[in-house]
N, C-alpha and C positions, 0 to 999 in steps of 0.2 A: 826529429819529430815528424818530418814528412814521410820518412820510411815507415815509422810506426803507424801513421795514418793510413798509408797504402796497405800495410799488412792487415789492419783492422777492416779496411774496406773490402779487401779480398776475402777475408774470413766471413764477413757478412754476406758477400755475394755467394760464396760457397754454401753457407747455411740456407740462403734463400733458394738456391738451386736444388738443394737436398729436400727442402720442404715441398717444392713443386713436384719433384720426382716422387716423393712419398704419396702426395695427393693423387698423382696419375697412376701410381701402382696400387692404390687402395680400392677395394671393391665397394662401389657406392650402394650396392644392394646385398648386404650380408644375409638378409632374410631369404634370399633365393639360392643359397649355397647348396641346398639339397637337389636343385634342378640344374644349376649352371655353375661353371667355373669361370672366374674372372681372369681374362687374359691380359688386357691392356686397355689404355685409353688413347684414342686418336682424335685429337682436337675436341669437338663436342660429342663425339660418339664413343660408346662403350662397347668393347668387343668381348662377347661371352661365348663359352663353349658349352653345348648342350650335353648333359650327362645321360639323357634318355636315348640319345642316338649312338652311344658307344656300342661297339668299338669304333664306329665311324666318327671322325673328328669334324663335327659340324660347328662352324663358328658363325655367330650372328652379330649383327651390328644394331645397336639401339641408341636413340638419342639420350643424353645424360639425364633428362628429366622425365622420361617416359619408358614404360615397360611394355607398351602395346605390341611391339614386334615380337617380344619374347612370349607374350601371352598367346598371340596368334600361332606361333610355332608349336607351342605345347598342345594347343587344341588340335591342330592339324596332325601332329604326330600321333596323338592318342586315337584319333579317328581312323588314321591309316592303319595302325596296328590292330585295331578291332578287338582288343583284349577287354573283356568285361571287367576283369579285376582292375585293370588300369583305368578304364573309363569310370569306374566307381569312385576313383580318386580325383576325377576332373573338377568337381565343385570346390574341393578344398584347395587344389592347386591354383585354380582361377582366383579364389579369394586371396591366396598368398600373393599372387602377382598384382592383384588390384591394390592390396595394401601397400605393396612396394611402390606402385605408381602414385598412390594417394599421398604418400609422405612428401613427394616432390610437388607440393601445391604451388601455384603461381604466387608471385610477389604480391599482387593485389589481394588475393584471397587471404594470405597470411596477415597482411596489413589490416584487413577488416576484422579478422578474429582477434588480432592484438589490441585494436582499439576497443573492441567489445570486452575483452578480458580486463583492460584497465578501468573501463567505466563501470561494469557490473561488479567487479571485485573491489572497487574503491582503492585501486593501487595508485601510488604516486607516479608522476611522469618519469621520475628518475629510474623506474624499473628497467627501461630500455638501455640504461647506462651501466647496469650491474653486470659484472663479468660472468657470474654464474648463470644469469638469464641469457646472456649472449651465447654461452656454451650450450645451453639447453636448446636454443633455436638452431644453432649450427648442427647439433646432433640430429635434429629432425630434417633439416635441409641445409647442406653445406653452401648451397648457392644463394641462400636468402640474405638480403642486405638489411640489417636492422635499422629501423627508423630512428632518426635523431629525436631528441627531446623537443625542440621547437616544432618539428614536423608533426609529432604526436599531438601537441597542443592545437596546431592549426587544423589537423584532421578532425579532432574532437569538436572544435568550434564549427567546422563545416557540417559535421554530422548532426550537431545540435540544431543548427539553422534549418537543415533539411527536415529533421524530425518535427520541428516547430511548424514548418510550412505544411507538412502532411497532416499534422494534428489539427491545425486551424481549418484546413479544408474538410476534414472529417467532421469536426464540430459544427461546421456550417450546415450540415444535414440533420443536426439534432435540434429539436424544438425546445426541450426543457432539460436543464442540468441543475445540479446542486454542487456547491463547493465547500471545502473545509479549509481553515487556515490556522496557523499557530507559529508566529514569529520566525520567519514568515515563509513557511512551506505551504503551498497551496495545492490541493488535489481537487479533481473534478469527477463527478459521478452522474450516471444516467442509466435509464432502463432501455435495453434494446427493444424496439417496437415489435420485432418479429419473434424473438426468442424469449422475451421478458427476463433476460439475464441482466444483472447489474454490471455495468462497465465502469472502470476507474482508470484514471491517468494522473500523472503528476504534472502540474503546470509550471511550478517554480519552486526553487529552494534558495532563498536569498539571505544574505547576512546584512542586517540593518545596523548602520553605525549611528551612534548618538542615542538620544532618548526615544523610547518607543511610545511616543504620545499618540493620543487618539487620532489626530489629524494626519500624522505620518503613516500610521497603519491604514487609515482609510485611503490615503493617496496611493500607497503601494498596491493594495488589494484592487482598487478601482483600475489602476494601470494594467495589472495582470489580466483582469477581465476584459479590458479593451484590447490588449495585445492579441488575445485569442478570439476576439469578436463575439464574446458571449455575454456582454454587459446586460443586454435585454432578455437573456434566456435563463439567467440564474434565478431559480425559484427561492432558494434560501441558502445562506452561508452559515455553517456551524463553527462555533469557536468555544473556548472555555469561558468561564464567567469572570475573567479579568476585567477590572474597572475600565481599562483603556479600550477594550473591545466593546464593552457595553456602551460606553460613551460615544465611540465611533459610529455605531449603528443607530443610537438614539438621535444623533445629529444628522447623519448623512444617509441613514437607512430608509428603505421604503416604508411609508406609513400605511396603516390599515385604511382601505377605501371601500369597504363593503357597505352596501345599502342597508337601510334599516329593516327591509323585508327579510334579509338573511340573518338578522340578529335575533337572539333568543331573549325573551323578557327576563329570563332567570339568570342572565349573564351579568352579574354585578361583581365588580372587583372588590376583593377583600383587602382591607388595609394591612392585615397581617402579612400577606404575601409580598407586600411592597417594602418590607423592612430593609431589604438589602439592595434596593434600587436607588440610584442617585438621580434626583430630579434636577434638570438643567434649565437654565434660562437660554433657550435656543436662539432667541432674537439677539441677545448680547453676544453669543458665540459667533453667529453669522456676521454681526457687525465687525467683529475683530478678525474675520477671515481675511487671508492674504490674497484673495481673488480667485483661488482655485476652487473649482466645483467638482465634488465627488458624488457619485451615484452608487449607493450600495443597496443590495437586495434586502429582503426580510432577514432578521437574525434568528438563529436557532441555537440555544445553549446546549453544549455537549452533555449527554446523559451520563457518561462516565464521570465527568467532572462534578456533576450535581450529586451523584452517588457518593463521591469522595467527600463532599461537604456534609452530606447526611451522616456519614460514618465518623467524621472528625469534628467539624465545627459544631454541628447540631448536638452530637453526643457530649461535647464539652459543656454545653449549656446546663446539663444536669448538675454540675458542680455548684452552680449559682443557687440552686433550689434547696440544697441540704449541706450544712457544714460537716455532718458526720460522713456523708457520701464523699465530700470533697477530700477530707483527711484520709479516708481509706483508699480512695482512688489514687491520690498522689503518692501515698506511701507504697502501694502495690506496684504501680507503674514505674515509680522511681527505681525500685529494685530490679524490675524487669528490664528497664532501659539500661541499667548498669551492666546486666548480663549481656544484652544485645550489643552494646557498645564494645565491650571487651572481646567478645567472641568474633565480632565483625572486623576488628582492627588488628587482630593478631592471628597468624596462622597457627602458632603454638596453642593459643587459647581455643581456637576452633577445633583443632585435633583432639585436645583434652575433652572437649564437650562430646565429640563423636565417640571417643573411646569409652567414656563413662556412661553415656546415654544411648549410644547406638544410632543416634540421629543428630543432625546439625540443627542449631537454632536458626530461625528465620528472622532476619533483621528487617523491621518495618520501614517503609519510606512514605513520604507525604504525597506521592503522585498516584498511588493506587488506592482506591476507596476501601478495599478489603484487606490492606496490608497489615494493619494492627490486629484485626481478627485472626488472620492466618498465623501471625507470630505468637499470639496468646494461645491459640489452639495447639500449636506445636509444643509449647511448654506443658500444657495439660496432658497431651498425648504421652510425653516422656514420663510424667508422673504416673499416669495410668498404667503404662506398659512396663516401666522400669522401677517404679516406686519413688517415694519422696527422697530416699537415700541417694538416688542418682543425681537429682538436682542439688541436694545438699552437698554432695562431694564436689560438684562443679563450683558451687558458690564458695566453698572453702578454698579450693585451688585458685580461683580467680579473685579471692578476697572480696566477695560481695555478700551482703546480708541475706540470709536465707528467708524465703517466703514463709510467713506464719500460716497456720491452718485457716484462719479467718481470711487472709489475703488469697489463699488458694481457692477458697469458696467464692470469693469475690470475682476472681478470674473465670470461674465456672459459670457464674451468673452472667458475667459480661458476654461470654460466648453465646449463651442461650438467648440473650436479648439482641445481640448484634448479628446473629446468623440470618434472620429474616430482614434485617436492616429497617430500623424505625425512621420516621420522619420523611418518608418518601412523599406522602401526600402534600406536605408543605412545599417541597422543592419542585414537585412536578405538577402541582395543581393548575398552574397557568397553561401548561401543555395539555393537560387532560380536559381543559375547557376551551381549547383552541379549535374553532369549528373547521378550519382547514385541515388540521391534523386528524381530527375525528373523522372527517370525510375521507381522508387518505386511507385510514384503517378500514372504513366501510367498503371502500372501492377495491380492496384486496380480497379476492375470492376466499382466501384461507380464513379471514376474520369476519367479513361482513358486519353483522350486528351482534354476533355471539360473544364478543370479547368483553362486554360489560353488561352488568345487570341494572345499570342506572338508566331509567327510561328517559330522563331529561337530557342525558348525554347523547343517546341514540337519536332522539327527536331533533336536537340541535344540529347534528351531523346530517341527517336526512333533509332537513330544511335547507341547509347550505347546498347540498347536492342538487336538490330540485331547483334552487335559485340559479345555480350555474348552468344547469340544463336549459332553463328558460332563456338565459342570456345567449346560449349557443343557438337556440332556435330562432331568437330575434335576429342574430347575426346572419344566419343562413337565409332567412326571408329577405333581409335587407339587401343581400347580394343580388337577389333576383328581382328586386323591386325598382330598378333604375328606369324601366321603360313605361311605367304607369302614367297615364295622362287623364283618365276619366274617373268619375266617381265610382263607376262599377269596378275599376281597378283597385280603388282604395278599399272597397268592400271585400274584394278578393284577397287583398293584403292582410286585413284583420282576420279573415277566415283562415288564411294560411298560417298566421301566427298561432291562432288557437289550435289548429290541427297539429302543428309542430310541437307545441308544448304538451299536448295530449300524448303524442308519440314518445316524447322524452320521459314523461311520467310512467307510461306503460313499459318502457325499456328498463327503468329503474326497478319497477315491481317484478318484472320478469327475471332480472338479474338476481334479486334477493330471494326469489322463489326457487332458484336452481340449487340442487344439493351439491353440485360439484365444487371442489375447493381448488381446482387446477387453474393456473394462470391463463391457460388456453381458453377458459370460459369467456374471457374478455373479448375474444375475437367474434363472439356471437352478438355482442352489444357494442357497436362502433362508437356511440357517443359516450358510453360508460368507460370504454377503453381509453378514449381520448382524454377524458376528464381524469381518469386514474393516472395516466402518464403525466 
């Protein structure tokens, strides 16, 4: 046994020596074979022979991770020879040499790109343990030492902490931001004051364990706002219309605090718009609170989610108004749903549909507001372009009942009605009467007051803008009023307030009178710009 062990050991040593010999005898820069002949490796140096200097045997020494000496030699040789034809090849030769050197990037550089690859490509940490990936890295740089899985995790954690610190510092210079959240990914958005471009970053993407109750969501969102020190800067947070989000903001969200001067006499809440709102006993909820205090900004419902409700929930209400419509609708969509289900769950069925119809069916989903419309429109397109026989053939093969002429006509009318999307006024009425949102539109040069023909809407928005400008004027005067001691100073104070308010009103009128729709227009009206942002 001992002899066998010695033999095995000797064989392993011989194999190891042969591998080392092969590595030393292997050209580390095969891309330079047109210019140099690999001779040997001496320690950390590579000995190459220049083909351009033949018949003279010129040997050059270069460090194993750099081709700079080789590049300098080529440039010098071409310049000394003075050949125009050879000099014309110089840029290409230099590029070839640079590529050869760039492949031998430092350990730290490759580490950074590897971390970036894993993060941006959403690759698992186990990528660094896969043999094929190790071979790939070795082919690019034989000297590179692959990071271990624990090291990758620690480096990503370090990079995350560093990015969070830099982002927090950047956000400290931003006065107003808006956030969005959805179980519980949080993004942050703002307008660059210099370029007027929208900026967006991701603040968090967390997995919540347990029930997503309103207080849990409020606590997590408030914590994220606090972590990045933007708690008092968030103008509004946009979410879907889920009951837990609605409840979280109704309990912990910022309440309206506008003065009566800024309110329009015509702003009366319609009970119909409150049908889907859950009224809460706030006092009772706060009494049951566990001691934690959350501060959330104003709430904004997601427009895409509201459009989804218009196209689905609101459209379904039509069935309650007519039994005939209800029977026809359910019969028609029952057949369509059977087609969508079978073609979506089987590759064979999907291929059969494409073979007979030339197009695939679109399977609707509940998360996109126009999904059902798109799916029905595809069925009608197939009938129009390929004829009813195409759909009939698919129905026979998938064993689904064929649509009758009445049902096809129903689908056609459905598309006519749903294309412009009805019910928008009901879902968006509250937004369209929100003075802050109306003012935001007016303070965008592209829109101003030309986006609506409703005088009452425009007047409500302008009244709100003037009120805000007056408040800004009061604040400016207050800042310079600390040193007043005499009655004459008080008279100057009120005179200054009146003057400032007049200037603000004049600035608004000047802004509205300008024909330009460029965002750069705001730079000419500093108070309007500040209010717009």
